[in-house]
C-alpha positions in Angstrom: 0.0 0.0 0.0 1.6 3.2 -1.2 1.2 6.5 0.7 -0.5 9.3 -1.3 -1.2 12.7 0.1 -4.8 11.7 1.0 -3.8 8.3 2.5 -4.5 7.5 6.1 -1.4 7.0 8.3 -1.4 3.9 10.5 -1.2 5.2 14.1 0.4 1.9 15.2 3.3 2.3 12.9 6.6 3.4 14.5 7.8 5.4 11.5 6.4 6.4 8.2 8.7 7.5 5.3 8.0 10.6 3.4 9.3 9.4 0.1 9.0 12.7 -1.8 11.0 14.6 0.7 13.5 11.8 1.0 13.9 11.7 -2.8 14.2 15.5 -3.2 16.7 15.7 -0.3 18.8 12.9 -1.8 18.9 14.6 -5.2 19.9 17.9 -3.6 22.6 16.2 -1.6 23.9 14.3 -4.6 23.9 17.6 -6.7 25.9 19.4 -4.0 28.4 16.5 -3.8 28.9 16.5 -7.6 29.3 20.3 -7.7 31.8 20.3 -4.9 33.8 17.5 -6.4 33.9 19.2 -9.8 34.9 22.5 -8.1 37.7 20.8 -6.1 39.0 18.9 -9.1 38.9 21.8 -11.6 39.6 24.6 -9.0 43.3 24.0 -8.8 43.7 23.9 -12.6 41.6 27.1 -13.0 43.4 29.0 -10.3 46.8 28.2 -11.8 45.8 28.9 -15.4 47.6 31.9 -16.8 50.1 32.2 -14.0 53.6 31.6 -15.1 55.8 29.3 -13.0 59.5 29.5 -12.8 60.1 25.8 -13.6 57.3 25.4 -16.1 57.1 27.7 -19.1 54.1 26.1 -20.8 50.7 26.5 -19.0 48.4 23.5 -18.9 45.0 25.2 -19.4 
């Protein structure tokens, strides 16, 4: 029996999942993790792009 917005909640149940909020929260959490990982992986390369180093004459942009 799936829960819809108009479904009755069993008062004897210990816990009832709110699947919509759980799904939205999971997607937001996954999106933040993907964004932060992209930022961390590309951030160092973007920050050093265009800056000349003494040992390296060619920039890796």
